Wavefront OBJ file of the C-alpha trace (Angstrom):
o trace
v 59.790 140.263 152.961
v 57.037 138.497 151.289
v 56.990 140.386 147.883
v 60.914 139.601 147.838
v 59.880 135.924 147.975
v 57.164 136.302 145.653
v 59.289 137.669 143.366
v 61.767 135.128 143.691
v 59.284 132.412 142.900
v 58.077 134.132 139.810
v 61.083 134.361 138.689
v 62.246 130.712 139.089
v 58.643 129.609 137.699
v 60.052 131.652 134.533
v 63.264 130.074 134.437
v 61.501 126.422 134.947
v 59.226 126.942 131.957
v 61.796 128.266 129.613
v 63.966 125.366 130.401
v 61.144 123.167 129.347
v 59.830 124.847 126.500
v 62.163 123.270 124.158
v 61.664 120.071 125.729
v 57.554 120.392 125.232
v 57.901 122.098 121.323
v 60.383 118.845 120.738
v 57.676 116.565 121.761
v 54.699 117.800 119.742
v 57.289 117.436 116.720
v 57.363 113.617 117.636
v 54.263 112.491 116.242
v 55.880 110.434 112.797
v 53.305 109.276 109.900
v 54.336 107.034 107.518
v 53.260 108.591 103.474
v 53.046 106.370 100.703
v 53.924 108.013 97.438
v 52.226 105.897 94.686
v 54.075 106.291 92.034
v 51.554 103.972 88.575
v 52.955 103.731 85.461
v 50.181 102.250 82.955
v 50.717 100.936 79.640
v 49.066 102.845 76.669
v 50.875 100.749 74.131
v 48.625 99.843 71.108
v 48.993 96.192 71.712
v 47.180 96.321 75.006
v 43.288 95.920 74.263
v 40.212 97.870 75.648
v 39.831 95.251 78.155
v 43.424 95.259 79.407
v 43.177 98.694 79.841
v 39.903 98.729 81.793
v 41.405 96.105 84.100
v 44.559 98.540 84.829
v 42.572 101.304 85.389
v 40.538 98.877 87.582
v 43.290 98.017 89.854
v 43.858 101.889 90.303
v 40.425 102.888 91.216
v 39.487 99.783 92.936
v 43.061 98.384 94.381
v 45.487 101.484 94.707
v 42.934 104.467 95.517
v 40.238 103.213 98.130
v 43.680 101.813 100.067
v 44.965 105.076 100.265
v 45.521 106.585 103.949
v 45.408 110.530 104.827
v 49.184 111.539 103.993
v 49.416 109.490 100.653
v 50.100 110.625 97.581
v 48.984 108.876 94.410
v 50.629 110.051 90.708
v 49.980 108.157 87.522
v 52.387 108.489 84.563
v 52.110 107.048 81.290
v 54.214 103.944 79.234
v 54.214 104.492 75.690
v 56.661 106.135 73.092
v 55.903 109.424 74.470
v 57.171 108.304 77.832
v 60.469 110.407 77.785
v 59.473 113.082 74.890
v 55.946 113.926 76.693
v 56.228 113.186 80.272
v 53.009 114.105 82.101
v 51.149 113.375 85.086
v 48.061 111.901 83.922
v 46.809 111.990 87.906
v 47.829 113.445 91.046
v 46.109 113.100 94.313
v 48.052 114.227 97.224
v 45.842 113.475 99.941
v 48.042 115.966 102.172
v 46.398 118.666 100.278
v 43.334 117.472 100.949
v 41.187 118.887 104.342
v 39.287 115.316 105.850
v 39.892 116.304 109.119
v 37.889 119.044 110.962
v 38.655 120.923 114.164
v 35.354 119.834 116.068
v 36.162 116.260 115.569
v 37.493 115.901 118.751
v 40.436 113.190 119.196
v 37.839 110.385 120.458
v 36.435 110.178 116.904
v 38.329 111.788 114.713
v 39.744 108.308 112.824
v 36.196 107.378 112.047
v 35.136 111.057 110.884
v 38.225 111.058 108.918
v 37.467 107.691 107.091
v 33.884 108.405 105.928
v 35.051 111.650 104.342
v 37.610 109.982 102.482
v 35.405 106.846 101.381
v 32.644 109.824 100.310
v 35.725 111.350 98.524
v 36.846 108.279 96.801
v 33.635 107.358 95.697
v 32.968 110.598 94.270
v 36.221 111.161 92.910
v 37.407 107.638 91.338
v 34.920 107.696 88.210
v 36.784 110.604 87.181
v 40.147 109.097 87.564
v 39.118 106.107 85.239
v 37.262 108.411 82.691
v 40.507 110.860 82.678
v 42.882 107.449 82.029
v 40.645 106.626 79.242
v 40.306 109.269 77.535
v 44.077 110.068 77.778
v 44.707 107.042 75.904
v 43.136 108.894 72.809
v 44.842 111.933 73.477
v 48.039 110.074 73.366
v 47.193 108.026 70.582
v 50.224 109.394 68.460
v 52.873 107.939 70.846
v 50.980 104.062 71.217
v 53.024 102.317 68.398
v 56.047 101.680 70.905
v 56.398 100.785 74.634
v 59.161 102.647 76.166
v 58.909 101.227 79.887
v 62.374 102.075 80.236
v 62.016 105.879 79.513
v 58.815 105.923 81.953
v 60.639 104.316 84.827
v 63.379 106.886 84.403
v 60.991 109.321 84.763
v 59.986 108.515 88.154
v 63.292 109.926 89.991
v 61.281 113.522 89.432
v 58.602 111.946 91.343
v 60.153 110.138 94.132
v 60.709 111.570 97.241
v 64.047 111.105 98.650
v 66.501 111.979 101.622
v 69.319 110.358 103.236
v 66.874 107.525 104.605
v 65.230 106.580 101.561
v 62.315 109.250 102.094
v 61.419 112.721 103.339
v 60.794 113.907 106.593
v 58.619 117.271 106.487
v 56.938 119.058 109.287
v 52.893 119.909 109.057
v 50.219 120.570 111.431
v 47.033 118.381 111.974
v 43.728 119.667 113.699
v 43.987 116.734 116.173
v 47.769 115.686 116.463
v 48.718 119.206 116.484
v 52.530 118.889 114.891
v 53.766 116.073 112.745
v 56.246 114.521 110.630
v 55.842 112.894 107.615
v 58.434 110.125 106.658
v 58.017 108.890 102.714
v 57.873 105.430 100.955
v 58.059 105.487 97.551
v 55.985 102.597 95.475
v 56.174 102.211 92.271
v 53.455 100.124 90.363
v 53.638 99.102 87.156
v 50.846 98.068 85.099
v 52.135 96.460 81.891
v 52.952 93.290 80.342
v 56.619 94.496 80.807
v 57.434 93.748 76.933
v 59.860 96.621 76.460
v 59.375 97.890 72.948
v 61.622 100.974 71.413
v 63.752 102.264 68.921
v 66.723 101.291 71.484
v 65.654 98.594 73.229
v 63.276 95.825 71.708
v 62.293 93.011 73.760
v 59.141 91.788 71.510
v 60.905 88.995 69.587
v 60.046 85.023 69.990
v 62.320 84.472 73.145
v 61.999 88.181 74.164
v 66.169 88.690 75.357
v 68.689 86.334 75.883
v 70.952 86.327 78.880
v 74.030 87.532 76.461
v 71.862 90.755 75.498
v 70.467 91.129 79.153
v 74.148 91.730 79.941
v 74.522 93.737 77.071
v 71.697 96.142 77.799
v 72.491 96.372 81.379
v 75.969 97.562 80.334
v 74.932 100.056 77.897
v 72.116 101.588 79.891
v 74.739 101.808 83.058
v 77.293 103.711 80.740
v 74.669 106.237 79.414
v 72.641 106.727 83.145
v 70.178 104.626 82.019
v 69.521 102.992 85.161
v 67.929 105.188 87.672
v 68.442 105.284 91.693
v 65.871 103.379 93.053
v 66.787 102.976 96.663
v 64.198 102.441 98.914
v 61.519 102.193 96.453
v 59.302 99.077 96.244
v 58.469 98.033 92.748
v 55.491 95.815 92.148
v 55.007 94.823 88.442
v 51.321 93.395 87.553
v 50.268 92.204 83.897
v 53.325 90.539 82.953
v 53.009 88.555 79.722
v 54.307 87.180 76.461
v 53.907 84.674 73.795
v 55.580 81.781 74.937
v 57.270 80.735 78.460
v 60.439 81.503 77.430
v 59.752 85.128 76.307
v 58.256 85.486 79.484
v 61.042 84.132 81.764
v 64.306 85.883 79.760
v 62.044 88.966 79.838
v 61.531 88.807 83.691
v 64.820 87.329 84.111
v 66.267 90.926 82.332
v 63.735 92.951 84.663
v 64.906 91.160 88.040
v 68.618 92.369 87.187
v 67.370 95.747 85.799
v 65.540 96.414 89.311
v 68.406 94.621 91.425
v 71.230 97.167 89.854
v 68.753 99.918 90.281
v 68.688 99.242 94.106
v 65.093 98.548 94.169
v 63.106 95.992 95.975
v 60.932 93.797 93.284
v 57.974 92.940 95.621
v 56.092 91.460 93.006
v 56.297 90.301 89.233
v 53.370 88.392 87.305
v 50.433 88.798 85.721
v 48.093 88.367 87.973
v 49.551 89.663 91.292
v 47.269 92.276 92.422
v 46.513 90.623 95.534
v 49.949 90.636 96.422
v 49.563 94.828 95.901
v 46.322 94.907 98.018
v 47.527 92.953 100.824
v 50.430 95.318 100.886
v 48.408 98.132 100.761
v 46.105 96.906 103.326
v 48.263 96.399 105.970
v 48.452 98.544 108.990
v 51.750 98.695 109.465
v 52.632 99.817 106.266
l 1 2 3 4 5 6 7 8 9 10 11 12 13 14 15 16 17 18 19 20 21 22 23 24 25 26 27 28 29 30 31 32 33 34 35 36 37 38 39 40 41 42 43 44 45 46 47 48 49 50 51 52 53 54 55 56 57 58 59 60 61 62 63 64 65 66 67 68 69 70 71 72 73 74 75 76 77 78 79 80 81 82 83 84 85 86 87 88 89 90 91 92 93 94 95 96 97 98 99 100 101 102 103 104 105 106 107 108 109 110 111 112 113 114 115 116 117 118 119 120 121 122 123 124 125 126 127 128 129 130 131 132 133 134 135 136 137 138 139 140 141 142 143 144 145 146 147 148 149 150 151 152 153 154 155 156 157 158 159 160 161 162 163 164 165 166 167 168 169 170 171 172 173 174 175 176 177 178 179 180 181 182 183 184 185 186 187 188 189 190 191 192 193 194 195 196 197 198 199 200 201 202 203 204 205 206 207 208 209 210 211 212 213 214 215 216 217 218 219 220 221 222 223 224 225 226 227 228 229 230 231 232 233 234 235 236 237 238 239 240 241 242 243 244 245 246 247 248 249 250 251 252 253 254 255 256 257 258 259 260 261 262 263 264 265 266 267 268 269 270 271 272 273 274 275 276 277 278 279 280 281 282 283 284 285 286
C-alpha cells in the first residue's frame, strides 16, 4: 500500500513539474533590456576644416561612446560624395559581442564590475576610434568634393534594426540574468553642416533652398523612393550652419519636412546641440 502511495506521489510531482516547466521557462525569458543602435553619420566634405572634424570626432569619443551601455551598438559611416557609391562602416562597436560580465561576478556586484571593465575598454578603444576616423578622411579624399547627406541617410536602412514595434527583439544569454531579450531603439546622429551639395540636389547657395524647391525636391525623392522609412528612429543633427540666417533657416525647413515624411522623430537640430544628445544618452530610462 505504501509503495502504491509513494508511486502515485512521484507521478503527481512529475506531472506538477511538467505543468509549470513552460511557465518557469517563460519567466526566465521575460527579462527585457533596451539596446540602442547608434548610427553616426560624419561629414568628410572638403568644406569642413580639420578643427570641425576634430569636434565631430570628440562628440563620438567623448559624448557617444562613453555613454553606451552593455547591449548598445555604435556604427559610424561617412557623409561625402561616395555615400552611395562606396558606403562603408568606418567604426563598428557592438557591445553585445564584447564580454564585460564574468561568471564569478555574482549578482550583488555584477553592475559595478561590468561598469569598471567598460570604462577600461573605453579608455583603451576611444583613441583607436579617433585615429581611424582621421585616417579615413585621407583614404576617402577622392570623395570629398561633394556632400551627399541624402545618400548617407538612405544607407542607414541597412543598419537599422526593425520589427513591427520599431525595433528588434532577440533572445540571448547573460551570466547573471540568464535569458534576456533585447529590444532595439535606433538613433541616427548627423555630424554635419547639413548643406546637401551633390550633382542632383544642391543647397550650397546664398539662400540654400526655397520653399518651392523643398516641395519639388521632396516630391522627386518620393517618386524615386529616395525617402527611407525611419519609423521609430530618433534623429539628432549636430553642426548645422551656413553662410547666413536665410540659408540656415531654409535648409532647416527642408530637413524638418524630410524627416517628417520619413516618419522619424527629429529630436534635435542645430549647431551646438550635442548637450541634448548627451542628456538623452545619460538618462537612465533610455
